[in-house]
C-alpha positions in Angstrom: 60.7 79.7 136.2 62.0 77.5 139.0 59.2 74.9 139.2 58.6 72.3 136.6 54.9 72.1 135.5 53.6 69.8 132.9 50.4 67.9 132.0 50.0 64.2 131.3 47.8 62.5 128.8 44.5 61.5 130.3 44.5 58.2 132.2 48.3 57.9 132.4 49.1 59.4 135.8 49.1 56.1 137.7 51.6 54.7 135.1 53.7 57.8 135.4 53.9 57.4 139.1 54.9 53.8 138.7 57.6 54.6 136.2 58.8 57.5 138.2 59.4 55.2 141.1 61.5 52.9 138.8 63.7 55.9 137.8 64.8 56.7 141.3 62.0 58.9 142.7 60.9 56.0 144.9 60.1 57.7 148.1 56.4 58.2 148.0 55.0 60.4 150.7 51.4 60.9 151.8 49.2 63.1 149.7 47.9 66.1 151.6 45.0 67.4 149.5 42.0 65.7 148.0 43.0 66.8 144.4 46.4 65.1 144.7 47.0 61.6 143.2 50.5 61.2 144.6 53.5 62.9 146.2 57.0 61.7 145.6 60.5 62.9 146.6 63.6 62.7 144.5 66.4 64.1 146.8 65.4 67.7 147.7 62.7 67.7 144.9 59.0 67.3 145.7 56.8 66.0 142.9 53.0 66.3 143.1 50.6 64.7 140.7 47.1 66.1 140.5 43.8 64.6 139.4 43.7 67.1 136.5 46.7 65.4 135.1 49.1 68.2 136.0 52.3 67.4 137.7 54.4 70.0 139.6 58.0 69.6 140.7 59.4 72.4 142.9 62.8 72.0 141.3 63.6 71.8 137.6 66.6 69.6 138.2 64.3 66.6 138.0 63.5 67.2 134.4 65.9 64.6 132.9 64.2 61.9 134.9 60.7 63.2 134.0 61.7 63.3 130.3 62.9 59.6 130.5 59.6 58.5 132.1 57.6 60.4 129.5 59.6 58.8 126.7 58.0 55.5 127.7 54.5 57.1 128.0 54.9 58.8 124.6 56.1 55.6 122.8 54.3 55.1 119.5 54.6 53.0 116.4 55.2 56.2 114.3 58.6 57.8 113.7 57.0 61.2 113.2 53.8 62.8 114.5 52.6 66.0 112.9 50.1 68.0 114.8 48.2 71.1 113.5 45.9 73.6 115.2 44.6 77.2 114.6 43.9 80.3 116.5 41.4 83.1 115.8 38.8 81.2 113.9 36.0 82.3 116.1 37.4 85.7 116.9 36.6 88.8 114.9 39.8 90.7 115.8 43.1 90.0 114.2 44.3 87.3 111.9 43.4 83.6 111.5 46.6 81.7 112.2 47.3 78.0 111.5 50.4 76.0 112.6 51.8 72.6 112.3 54.7 70.9 114.2 56.5 67.6 113.5 58.0 65.7 116.4 59.7 62.4 117.1 58.5 60.5 120.2 61.6 61.6 122.1 61.0 65.3 121.1 57.3 64.9 122.3 58.5 63.6 125.6 61.0 66.4 126.1 58.5 69.2 125.2 55.8 67.7 127.4 58.3 67.6 130.3 59.1 71.3 129.6 55.4 72.3 130.0 54.0 72.2 126.5 50.2 71.8 126.9 46.9 73.2 125.7 47.6 77.0 125.2 44.4 77.8 127.0 46.1 76.7 130.2 49.1 78.9 129.8 49.8 82.6 130.4 50.9 84.9 127.6 54.4 85.0 129.0 54.7 81.2 129.2 53.4 80.8 125.6 56.2 83.0 124.4 58.7 81.1 126.3 57.5 77.8 124.9 57.2 79.1 121.4 61.0 79.5 121.3 61.5 76.1 122.9 59.2 74.4 120.4 61.0 76.0 117.4 64.3 74.7 118.8 63.1 71.2 119.7 61.1 70.0 116.7 61.9 68.4 113.4 59.9 71.1 111.5 57.3 73.8 112.2 55.3 76.2 110.1 52.9 79.1 110.9 50.5 80.6 108.4 49.1 84.0 109.2 46.1 85.1 107.3 45.7 88.8 107.9 42.2 90.2 108.4 42.4 91.9 105.0 43.3 88.6 103.3 40.8 86.7 105.4 38.0 89.1 104.4 38.8 88.5 100.7 39.0 84.7 101.0 35.9 84.4 103.2 33.9 86.3 100.6 35.2 84.1 97.9 34.3 80.8 99.7 30.9 82.1 100.5 30.2 83.0 96.9 31.2 79.4 96.1 28.6 78.1 98.6 31.4 77.0 101.0 32.0 77.9 104.6 34.7 78.9 107.1 35.6 75.2 107.5 36.7 75.1 103.8 39.1 77.9 104.6 40.3 76.1 107.7 40.9 72.9 105.8 43.0 74.8 103.3 45.0 76.5 106.0 45.7 73.3 107.9 46.7 71.4 104.8 49.1 74.2 103.8 51.1 74.0 107.0 50.9 70.2 107.3 52.2 69.8 103.7 55.2 72.0 104.3 56.0 70.5 107.7 55.7 66.9 106.3 58.1 67.6 103.4 60.7 69.2 105.6 60.4 66.7 108.5 60.7 63.7 106.2 63.9 65.1 104.7 65.4 65.8 108.0 64.5 62.4 109.4 66.1 60.7 106.4 69.2 62.8 106.8 69.5 61.8 110.5 68.2 58.2 110.5 69.5 57.0 107.1 67.6 55.4 104.3 64.6 54.3 106.4 61.4 56.0 105.2 59.7 57.3 108.3 56.2 56.2 109.4 54.1 59.3 109.8 50.8 60.2 111.4 49.0 63.5 111.3 46.8 64.6 114.2 44.3 67.4 113.8 41.9 69.0 116.3 38.7 68.0 114.5 36.4 70.7 113.0 35.2 69.1 109.8 36.4 65.6 109.0 35.3 65.2 105.4 36.5 68.6 104.2 39.9 68.2 105.9 40.5 64.7 104.5 39.4 65.9 101.0 41.8 68.8 101.1 44.7 66.7 102.5 44.2 64.1 99.7 45.1 66.7 97.2 48.4 67.5 98.8 49.6 64.2 100.4 49.6 60.5 99.7 47.3 59.5 102.5 47.9 55.8 101.8 51.3 56.2 103.5 50.2 58.5 106.3 47.8 57.9 109.1 45.4 60.8 109.7 43.6 61.2 113.0 41.0 63.9 113.7 39.8 64.1 117.2 38.3 66.5 119.8 40.6 67.7 122.6 43.5 66.7 120.4 45.8 69.1 122.4 46.6 66.0 124.6 48.9 65.1 121.7 52.0 67.2 122.2 52.5 68.0 118.5 49.0 69.5 118.4 49.5 71.4 121.7 52.8 72.7 120.3 51.1 73.8 117.1 48.3 75.5 119.1 51.0 77.5 121.1 52.7 78.6 117.9 49.4 79.7 116.3 48.3 81.5 119.5 51.7 83.3 119.9 51.6 84.4 116.2 48.1 85.8 116.5 48.8 87.7 119.8 52.0 89.1 118.4 50.2 90.4 115.3 47.5 92.1 117.5 50.2 93.6 119.8 52.1 95.0 116.7 49.0 96.5 115.2 47.9 98.0 118.6 51.3 99.8 118.7 50.8 101.1 115.1 47.4 102.6 115.7 48.2 103.7 119.2 45.3 102.0 120.8 44.6 98.6 122.5 42.7 96.8 119.8 41.5 94.2 122.4 39.5 96.9 124.1 37.4 97.6 121.0 34.0 96.1 120.8 32.7 94.5 117.5 30.2 97.2 117.0 32.9 99.9 117.2 35.3 98.4 114.7 33.8 100.1 111.7 34.6 103.5 113.2 38.2 102.8 112.3 39.2 103.9 108.8 41.2 100.7 108.2 38.7 98.3 109.9 39.1 95.7 107.1 42.9 95.5 107.9 42.3 94.9 111.6 39.2 92.8 111.9 37.4 90.0 110.1 34.7 92.4 108.9 33.1 89.8 106.6 33.0 87.3 109.6 31.3 90.0 111.8 28.6 90.6 109.2 27.9 86.9 108.9 27.8 86.4 112.6 26.3 89.8 113.6 23.3 88.4 115.5 25.6 86.4 117.8 28.1 89.1 118.2 25.6 91.8 119.2 25.9 90.9 122.9 29.4 89.4 122.9 32.4 90.9 124.6 35.9 89.9 123.5 37.7 89.8 126.9 41.4 90.5 127.5 43.8 88.7 125.2 41.2 86.2 124.1 41.3 83.9 127.1 45.0 83.7 127.4 44.8 84.1 131.2 46.5 81.2 133.0 44.3 78.6 134.5 45.5 77.1 137.8 
């Protein structure tokens, strides 16, 4: 990949342009299209910022400068940001996966400059590339894969207790957040000395009360700031977690497709019970609970992993 493509946090593109100018890319040129906010040149590199928040540089050599600018934009009062996200919660096929990633502000800036963003905006190939980079460039990361067979059992248990899928999600998020928090704190102390790190946890909101209740059982929330918000993927730690969760789910489906000799993504919900091991491949209990909605639903290739331009 020769071009550098990344996405800024909403409302920061004008500040990015200003800081970019201070770091040497001072030659602003005329924007040529209505959806462009700015064009700038740094030597032979052309950098274009779009109204969507995406920035494209035609040469990757400019990444060190971009990363320095983003360090200013990613500055925060917290030493560590932990983001969590999941994949497969609304999909009948394959596992439910949850992931958490812990980043310092500098790591967040670096990963943003390398193209980490909402996984829905990335191609499958790019997701796999970034998965490796995230693993290398974070304080800690964990992925929890709940196979369909295990999901079916757990889903039935929570339903019998009068609970819902959100209770299962809250448990999954808490599991990965707890493990990442423990490891990231130890690594930070090892690198930064005796200073206890300030930590915040950012979660893509699905059920505020259930999530906080579950987190309180595992972590001392008096020493941690917890934020739950919609579109939390703007936070790089959350976007990184989403990429890891998506990559793990897609890899699981690919592996099982090879085992059964059939593209599982091509199977419709109504056909899954024709397979002898349906409970090992699909969230059968979820299908039964959602059957009225799934009757006319099609899964689509690779669950919306097509790259959005």
